[in-house]
C-alpha positions, 0 to 999 in steps of 0.5 A: 500500500502506498502512503496516504497523501494526507498524513493521519497524524499531526498536532492539529488533527490530534488537538481537534480530535481530543477536543471533540472527545472532551466536548462529548465526554469531559475527558480523553485518553491517548488511546481514544484519540488514536482510535478515532484517528485510525492510528496506533497509540504509539504513533500519537506519541511521536507528535506530542509529549503524551497526555500532558502534551495533548492537554497543552494543545487543547489549552492553546486551541481553546485559548486561541479564540480569546481576542488578544487585541483586547489587551491593546485597548486603552484605558487599562480597565476597558482592556481588562474588561473586554479581555475578560468577556472574550476569555469567557466566550472562548471557554464557554464554547468548550465548558467540559474542557475547563476542569481538565485544563484547570488541573494542570500548570499552564505551559503552552507558549501562546497562552503564556504570551497572552498572560504576559500581555495582561500582566504588562497591561496592569503593571503599565497601568500602575498596579503594584507587582504584588497585586497583579497575580491575585487580580488575574487569578480572581478574574480567571475564577470569575470568567471560568466559573461563569463559562461553566455556568453558561452550560448549566440549566437555566433553572438550577433550583427545583422546589419541592413541597417537602422542603418549603422555601417561600422566599426562594420561590419569591426570588425565583419568580421575580428573576428573568431569563439569562441567569448566568449572564446577569450573574457574570455582570454582577461579578465583573462589575464588582471585580472592576470596581475593586481593581480601580479602587486598588489602583487608586490606593496604590497611586496615593502612596 
């Protein structure tokens, strides 16, 4: 048999296939990726550094949807808020990948470069270096939690007669659609307020 004109395996195909499996099942294995690609498991290892290497490919693939140009906006708070919205949209498209990606260190160069730009934005805006990573981690927690929430049912509370909750029922009846979006706006507004106040306080030293 002659060789196929299009190789069965390359890093792009591995990333695409692994993400398809994660979107379906919430996790993946190297043998699953190989089987879906019609290749031997050992062949996958010629292109990636095992499972950890595929996780980093997934991180790069999902994060590629974050618009890096948002970090070029000015003033700094407009840039940070717009970046957060783009970040949320990118991960909301693949919510089952979030737990997988959040349990391993970030090594993907293109993702690290984006964090470098976010750190630079805050430092150039006048934030104390000690404040930068807590701020970015808090923003990431907000963004990723909200991305997961977007994949949850609109109604997360099922009221029963065995546990009377009249005040909860009242609050639920008064709420409108778009629970996850509304909650994200509340969280982002609070975060940005804190960030602005922190920067102002540092500037008064």
